[in-house]
N, C-alpha and C positions, 0 to 999 in steps of 0.2 A: 415556431420554436423561438424562445427568447434567446438573446445573445448570451445571457448568463447560463442558461441550460446547456447550450452548445459548448461553452467554455468548461463547464463542469464535466461534461462527457469527454471532451478532449483531454482534460487534466487526468481523468481516470484511465483513459487509454494510454496516455504517455507514461503513467506510472507502471502500468502492466508491461508495456514494451521495455521500459528500462529494467524492470525486474527480470524479464525473460532474457534480455541480452546479457545481463550480468551473470545470471545463473548458467547460461550457455558457456560463457568464457570460463567460469569456475569449473564446470564439468569437463572442460577440455584441457585442464592443466594451467589455466590462467591464474594470476595472483590477485590478491585483494585490491591492488591498485587497479581498479576497473579501467579498461581501455587498452591494456596491454594484450598483445596477441597471445594465443595459446603457446605454452612453453613446455619444457621437458619436466617441469615440476609435477608432483602427484596431483591428481584432480582433487579439488576441495569439495566438490559435490560427487559423492559416490553413488553408484547404481544408476538405473534407468532415469533419464530426465526427458520428459515429453513436453515440448514447447508448443505454445499456442500463438507464436509470432505470426501476425497477419489476421488473427481472428478476434482482435481486441474489441471491435465494435459490437459483437454479440454479447459478450460479458457485460460491457458497460451499458449498452442500450437496454438490456433486460433488468439488471440489478439496480439501476438508478431509480426504478419505480417500486422496488421492494422496500418493505419496512424492516427494521432491525430484528423484530421477532418473527418475521417470515422465515421459512426454512428453505434450504437449498441442498441439492445433491449434485455432485460433479463427476468428472471422468478422470482417466489417467492423465489427461491434459488439462489440469484444473487450476493452475496458478492464477489465471485471469479471473475466473469465477470467485476464487477465494478472496482475492484482493478487492474485487468489486463489491463483495458482500460486507467488507469492512475489516478484514483481518489485518494484523500488524505486519509490516514488511520485515522487520528485524526478527520477530519470532518465526516467520516463514523461512527466512534465510537460514536461521539457526537449525531449523528442521532439515533443510536440504543439506546442511553441513554435518548433520548427524550429532548435533550438540544437545546437551542435557536441557538447555533452555528453549528448545524448539517446541512447537505446539504438541508434538507427540513424544517429547523427551528424547528426540533423536532416533526413535525406533521406527517411525513410519516412513520418513523420507518424502520425496516429491509426490508419490502416488497416493499417499494416505493422510494428507494434511486435513485436519478438522478443527473447527473453532465453534463450539456450541454456543459461546457467548454472543455470537452474531448470527446464529442460526445455520451455520455452515456444518452440515452433518457429515461431510467427508468427501474427499476424492476417492476414486476407486479404480484399482488396477484391472478389474474384470469388465470387459465390454458389455454394456447394457445392464450391469448389476445395480446401477443407481436408480433404475426405473422402478423396480418393485420396492426399493427402500423409500423412494419418494411417495409412491402410492400408499404404502403402509403408514408413512408419516401423515399424509393428508387424511387418511381414514381416522387416525388417532385425533387429529385436530377436529374433525367433524363430530366424532363421538363425544369429545370433551366440550363441544360447542365453543371452541376458541375461534376468534375472528381472523386468524392468520391463514396464509396460503403457503404452498410449496412450489418452488421452481425447480424443475428437473432438467439438467443439461445432459445431452448425450450426442454422440456423433452419428453420421449417416450409416456407418457400418452396423450400429446397434439395431437398426431396423430389420436386419436379417437374422436376428437372434430371438429366441423364444420369449425372453422377458418383455420384449417390446409389445407383443400382442397381449400377453397376460396382464401387464401393467395397465396399458391403455384400456383394455376391456373392463378390468375391475374398476378403474377410475370412472368410466362412463356409466357402468351399471349402478354404481353407488353415488354418482354425481359428486365426486370429490373435488376439493379446492386445490387443484394442481395445474400448473402451466408446464406443459412439456415443450422443451426447446431443443429442436434438432439443429445442432451446429454442423452444418453440412459443408465440410471442406473438400468433398468430392474424391477423397482417397482413403481407403481402409488400409492402414499400415503402408504397404508398398504397392497396392493394387487399386486401380481406379474403381470406385464403387459402382459406377454405372454398368460395368461389365458383369457385375454379380447381383444386380437388383432387377427383378422382373417387374413388369407393369409400369405404372405412371409414377412410381416413386413414393417417398415417405409421406408426403402430404395426402396422397390418395388413400393410403392405408389408414390414416387418421380419420379421414372423411368417411371411409367405409364403416367405421364404428360410430358415425354420427357425431364426431368431435369437431366442432368448428375450427378451421385451420386458416392461417394466413402465411403466405410465402413472401419473403422480403429479400432485398439485397443486403446480405450480411456484412458487406464492407461499408455500408452507408449507415453511420451511427444514428443519424436523425431518423431514417426509415425504420431502423430496429426499435428505437425509442418509442416512436409513435405507435407502431404495431403492438409492441409489448405492453405499453401503457393501456391501450384499449383492451387487450386480452386480460391483463391483470385485473383491471376494473371489473370485467365481466365475471372472472373467477371469484373475486373478493365479494361480489354482491350475490353469490349463490348460484351462478349460472352453470356450475359444473366445470369439468376440465376443458382446457383450451390447448391449441397446438400452434406453435410458431416454428416455421421452417425457414431458417436463415442460411442462405447460400453464401459461403465465404471461401477462403483459400488459405491453406497452410504453407507458409513460405519455406519452412525448414523441412529436414528429413523427419522420419518417424521418431527418432530420438536425437539428442543433441550431438552425438558423434557420427550421425548418419549423413553423408553428403547429399543424399537424395538424387544420385545420378541416374536412377531409373525413370526420372521424369524428364520430359522434353524441356530443354533449357529455354526455348522460345516461349513455351507456355508459362514458365515461371516468370520470365521477364515481363510478359504481358500482364500477369497477375499483379506484379509489383507496381504497375502503373495505377492500379486500383487500391493501393495500400490505404486502409482505413484512416491512417493518420494524415496522409496526403489529401484524401477526400475532405476530411474535417478541416484541415488547414485552409484549403481553398474556400470552403464555405465560411469560415471565420473571417477571412480576408474580405470576402464579398460582403460580409455584414458589418464591415467597418472596424474590425479588430486589427490593431497594428501588429507588425511583425515583432516589435519589442515585447508586447504582451505574450505572444506565443513563445518567444525565446525564453522569457522568464519562467513560464510553465515548464518548458523543457529542462531548464537549469535546475529548478526545484525538484523535479522528478529524479534527475540524475544525482543530486545531492542526497536525497532521501535514500536511494539505493546504495550509494557509496557508504553512507552511515550504516545501513543494514549489513553490508559486507564486512565492515570493520567490527561490528558487534558480533557477527557470527564467527569470524576468525578468532576473536578473543574469548569466545564463550567456552565454558568447560565441557569436557567430554563426559558422557555418562559413566558412573561407577559400574564396575563389573557386576556387582550384585543387583543392579537395576534390571538386568536381563530377566530376572525371575519375578519382577513386579509387573502389574497390569496385564498379566497373561490371561487370567480368567477371573470373572466376577462370580463370587459365591452368592450374590443376591442378598447381601445382608440388609435386612429391613424391608426387602422388596414386598413381602406379603403381609406386612404388619399394618 
């Protein structure tokens, strides 16, 4: 891996972490002056906010090899995927704040951000629901003979739901151009996934359908990048679906206001030692990158998100009549 590639990956992870940290504070009653502790003020981010803090290497390591016209489906924990695919931080923050200038005009919130202009088909509040959407999108690409692929992100808990088998089976039967990415943070909401998952786990289930699978350390962005790049190349050249199993860790609770006290504190502390940003920083330093360069990247990420917060807090609220818009498509011109 070149030094520039690693710098690009680190910059992307740092932007994701900065966004998540700021959104977390805003959801807990923090103010737009990012960095202040939670206060008694009303939350600026309303509704459920599922953070991917600690999982940045998976989003960055996969999406860096995707093209703009490649498609992507995400989960209820999808801020990182959306940013990594090229979405704008200010429009994302506006959506979290419920403002009219957000990606979904303030109606979707955190769990339903989409940006078709960069191929991001949407986050999804239903576990495993992105899998059949991604499979259908991949089938459409194949029918239309388009050269692009689909990346489908989902969590380890999704492997125990019906759409997992249905989606992977369909993709393999029709040899569709889709990369399935299991972002395995080892916990389903508040329950360790291992206690609910029979057999050898998610990779074995993919292999049972004859889908080639790679398992990587999801906290090592270089390992994720190298594995994803290989699988994406195979998908792009007509090899059919591929499966990436990235084992990572979610530092935060299930939602932003969940302290996560159901987890062992020693386990969390040990996981934080393998923070993807720390791992990448150590590798950058070992490759001759100065701390000043790393600090500059950190500063730029923070400034970008501070600007996004300011834009979101100043953005207009939706008009009441907008509640009746975008509710149903009548399909005007669809069949012409």
